[in-house]
MILO-450896 format. One line per field, with one value per residue: x, z, y of N, C-alpha, C in turn; chain. Coordinates in nm, 2 decimals. Last residue first. Layout:
N
npx = X_... .
npz = Z_... .
npy = Y_... .
capx = X_... .
capz = Z_... .
capy = Y_... .
cpx = X_... .
cpz = Z_... .
cpy = Y_... .
mol = A_... .
//
This chain:
100
npx = -2.76_-2.74_-2.49_-2.44_-2.36_-2.07_-1.88_-1.61_-1.50_-1.18_-1.02_-0.78_-0.73_-0.97_-1.18_-1.17_-1.09_-0.85_-0.62_-0.30_0.00_0.21_0.51_0.86_1.07_1.33_1.53_1.63_1.94_2.09_2.33_2.60_2.61_2.43_2.40_2.14_1.89_1.92_2.13_2.10_1.83_1.81_1.97_1.85_1.60_1.71_1.83_1.57_1.41_1.53_1.44_1.39_1.33_1.32_1.21_1.26_1.32_1.39_1.29_1.51_1.38_1.19_1.01_0.76_0.75_1.03_1.06_1.20_1.40_1.38_1.48_1.47_1.60_1.94_2.10_2.29_2.44_2.53_2.30_2.27_2.48_2.40_2.15_2.26_2.37_2.16_2.01_2.18_2.18_2.11_1.97_2.00_1.70_1.52_1.40_1.28_1.13_1.12_0.98_1.11 .
npz = 3.78_3.45_3.19_2.86_2.59_2.39_2.22_2.33_2.09_2.01_1.95_1.69_1.35_1.07_0.92_0.67_0.46_0.48_0.27_0.38_0.25_0.06_0.19_0.07_0.09_0.37_0.62_0.94_1.12_1.44_1.53_1.48_1.23_1.12_1.00_0.82_0.73_0.41_0.23_0.00_-0.07_-0.10_-0.29_-0.50_-0.53_-0.62_-0.87_-0.98_-1.01_-0.98_-0.78_-0.43_-0.13_0.20_0.52_0.88_1.21_1.46_1.52_1.61_1.75_1.81_2.02_1.88_1.67_1.60_1.23_0.98_0.73_0.39_0.06_-0.29_-0.51_-0.54_-0.76_-0.60_-0.41_-0.26_-0.16_0.07_0.20_0.15_0.30_0.56_0.58_0.55_0.78_1.06_1.35_1.62_1.63_1.40_1.28_1.26_0.93_0.61_0.29_-0.02_-0.34_-0.67 .
npy = -0.96_-0.97_-1.06_-0.94_-1.14_-1.12_-1.01_-0.84_-0.59_-0.47_-0.18_-0.10_-0.21_-0.14_-0.13_-0.40_-0.54_-0.68_-0.75_-0.89_-0.77_-0.99_-1.10_-1.09_-1.36_-1.32_-1.40_-1.36_-1.38_-1.39_-1.16_-1.07_-0.94_-1.19_-1.53_-1.65_-1.71_-1.57_-1.50_-1.65_-1.64_-1.36_-1.30_-1.44_-1.32_-1.08_-1.14_-1.22_-0.97_-0.65_-0.45_-0.49_-0.35_-0.47_-0.39_-0.50_-0.52_-0.41_-0.16_0.12_0.41_0.63_0.62_0.62_0.42_0.23_0.15_-0.04_0.03_0.01_0.06_0.04_-0.09_-0.20_-0.42_-0.69_-0.79_-0.57_-0.43_-0.55_-0.39_-0.12_-0.14_-0.14_0.11_0.28_0.21_0.03_-0.16_-0.19_-0.41_-0.67_-0.81_-1.00_-0.99_-0.87_-0.92_-0.79_-0.74_-0.72 .
capx = -2.81_-2.73_-2.62_-2.38_-2.46_-2.16_-2.03_-1.67_-1.56_-1.28_-1.07_-0.90_-0.71_-0.83_-1.10_-1.22_-1.21_-0.97_-0.71_-0.44_-0.08_0.12_0.39_0.74_0.99_1.22_1.50_1.56_1.84_2.05_2.20_2.57_2.64_2.44_2.47_2.28_1.93_1.83_2.12_2.25_1.89_1.72_1.99_1.98_1.61_1.65_1.91_1.69_1.38_1.55_1.37_1.51_1.29_1.41_1.19_1.25_1.28_1.47_1.21_1.47_1.47_1.27_1.15_0.76_0.70_0.92_1.12_1.08_1.39_1.32_1.51_1.43_1.52_1.82_2.04_2.22_2.35_2.62_2.37_2.20_2.48_2.52_2.14_2.18_2.46_2.26_1.94_2.12_2.20_2.22_1.91_2.04_1.81_1.59_1.38_1.41_1.12_1.20_0.99_1.05 .
capz = 3.88_3.56_3.28_3.02_2.67_2.50_2.18_2.34_2.22_1.98_2.05_1.78_1.47_1.13_0.94_0.79_0.44_0.55_0.28_0.33_0.36_0.05_0.15_0.16_0.00_0.28_0.49_0.85_1.05_1.33_1.53_1.61_1.36_1.09_1.12_0.83_0.85_0.51_0.37_0.06_-0.06_0.01_-0.16_-0.45_-0.49_-0.48_-0.77_-0.99_-0.93_-1.06_-0.90_-0.55_-0.27_0.08_0.40_0.77_1.11_1.44_1.57_1.53_1.78_1.67_2.05_2.00_1.67_1.69_1.37_1.07_0.86_0.48_0.17_-0.17_-0.54_-0.43_-0.74_-0.72_-0.47_-0.31_-0.28_-0.02_0.21_0.09_0.15_0.48_0.59_0.47_0.65_0.99_1.19_1.56_1.66_1.52_1.26_1.33_1.06_0.70_0.44_0.07_-0.21_-0.56 .
capy = -1.03_-0.87_-1.10_-0.93_-1.04_-1.20_-0.98_-0.95_-0.62_-0.56_-0.26_-0.08_-0.18_-0.19_0.01_-0.31_-0.47_-0.75_-0.66_-0.89_-0.77_-0.89_-1.13_-1.02_-1.27_-1.40_-1.32_-1.44_-1.33_-1.47_-1.18_-1.16_-0.87_-1.06_-1.43_-1.61_-1.80_-1.61_-1.43_-1.65_-1.76_-1.42_-1.24_-1.49_-1.45_-1.08_-1.10_-1.32_-1.11_-0.79_-0.47_-0.53_-0.39_-0.42_-0.42_-0.42_-0.58_-0.53_-0.27_0.01_0.30_0.61_0.63_0.70_0.57_0.26_0.20_-0.01_-0.04_0.07_-0.01_0.11_0.02_-0.17_-0.31_-0.62_-0.90_-0.69_-0.39_-0.60_-0.55_-0.17_-0.10_-0.25_-0.01_0.29_0.17_0.14_-0.15_-0.07_-0.27_-0.59_-0.72_-1.03_-0.98_-0.92_-0.90_-0.88_-0.71_-0.80 .
cpx = -2.89_-2.80_-2.60_-2.53_-2.42_-2.23_-2.12_-1.83_-1.60_-1.36_-1.21_-0.93_-0.82_-0.82_-0.96_-1.14_-1.24_-1.09_-0.83_-0.54_-0.23_0.03_0.29_0.60_0.88_1.14_1.41_1.51_1.77_1.93_2.17_2.44_2.60_2.46_2.49_2.28_2.09_1.92_2.04_2.24_2.03_1.78_1.93_2.02_1.74_1.64_1.84_1.77_1.50_1.53_1.40_1.44_1.39_1.33_1.27_1.21_1.25_1.43_1.27_1.40_1.42_1.36_1.24_0.92_0.75_0.87_1.02_1.11_1.28_1.33_1.44_1.45_1.48_1.74_1.93_2.15_2.29_2.56_2.47_2.25_2.41_2.51_2.26_2.17_2.40_2.36_2.06_2.09_2.12_2.24_1.98_1.99_1.86_1.74_1.49_1.38_1.23_1.16_1.02_1.07 .
cpz = 3.99_3.66_3.42_3.09_2.81_2.55_2.29_2.33_2.22_2.11_2.00_1.87_1.56_1.26_1.01_0.82_0.56_0.53_0.36_0.35_0.31_0.17_0.16_0.12_0.09_0.18_0.40_0.74_0.96_1.26_1.42_1.61_1.49_1.23_1.08_0.97_0.88_0.62_0.45_0.22_0.02_0.02_-0.06_-0.31_-0.43_-0.44_-0.63_-0.88_-0.89_-0.96_-1.00_-0.68_-0.38_-0.05_0.29_0.62_0.99_1.30_1.55_1.59_1.68_1.68_1.91_2.03_1.76_1.69_1.47_1.22_0.92_0.62_0.30_-0.05_-0.38_-0.46_-0.63_-0.67_-0.60_-0.40_-0.35_-0.17_0.09_0.10_0.08_0.34_0.52_0.47_0.54_0.85_1.13_1.42_1.60_1.54_1.38_1.32_1.14_0.84_0.51_0.21_-0.11_-0.42 .
cpy = -0.94_-0.98_-1.02_-1.01_-1.04_-1.10_-1.09_-0.95_-0.76_-0.60_-0.34_-0.18_-0.16_-0.13_-0.02_-0.21_-0.38_-0.67_-0.71_-0.80_-0.80_-0.89_-1.02_-1.07_-1.22_-1.30_-1.39_-1.34_-1.39_-1.41_-1.29_-1.20_-0.95_-0.97_-1.29_-1.54_-1.76_-1.72_-1.51_-1.59_-1.77_-1.57_-1.31_-1.44_-1.49_-1.21_-1.09_-1.29_-1.19_-0.90_-0.59_-0.54_-0.38_-0.44_-0.37_-0.46_-0.48_-0.59_-0.39_-0.09_0.18_0.50_0.65_0.72_0.66_0.42_0.24_0.05_0.03_-0.02_0.07_-0.01_0.11_-0.07_-0.30_-0.50_-0.82_-0.77_-0.50_-0.56_-0.60_-0.33_-0.15_-0.25_-0.14_0.16_0.18_0.11_-0.05_-0.05_-0.16_-0.46_-0.68_-0.95_-1.03_-0.90_-0.94_-0.83_-0.80_-0.74 .
mol = A_A_A_A_A_A_A_A_A_A_A_A_A_A_A_A_A_A_A_A_A_A_A_A_A_A_A_A_A_A_A_A_A_A_A_A_A_A_A_A_A_A_A_A_A_A_A_A_A_A_A_A_A_A_A_A_A_A_A_A_A_A_A_A_A_A_A_A_A_A_A_A_A_A_A_A_A_A_A_A_A_A_A_A_A_A_A_A_A_A_A_A_A_A_A_A_A_A_A_A .
//
């Protein structure tokens, strides 16, 4: 099960967070999302735990809790919807321009 975590303190590292989730069971992978330019944490990440019951217990026990002074939210990650488009970019306003 993939878990989404938000509200992480910026100084928390992946090794520390892996140990915290490891208290609930096996952690298959963990990734804290970082800013491309600065490399600094963006305050959220993902944990993958192979045993669903352990993942659900981690969510139940950690969601809304205090972690190093921050209130964190922990929930089952939702799959990103496939919109079929190229993604990103500038969307134009389709109104026709009037010239005077």
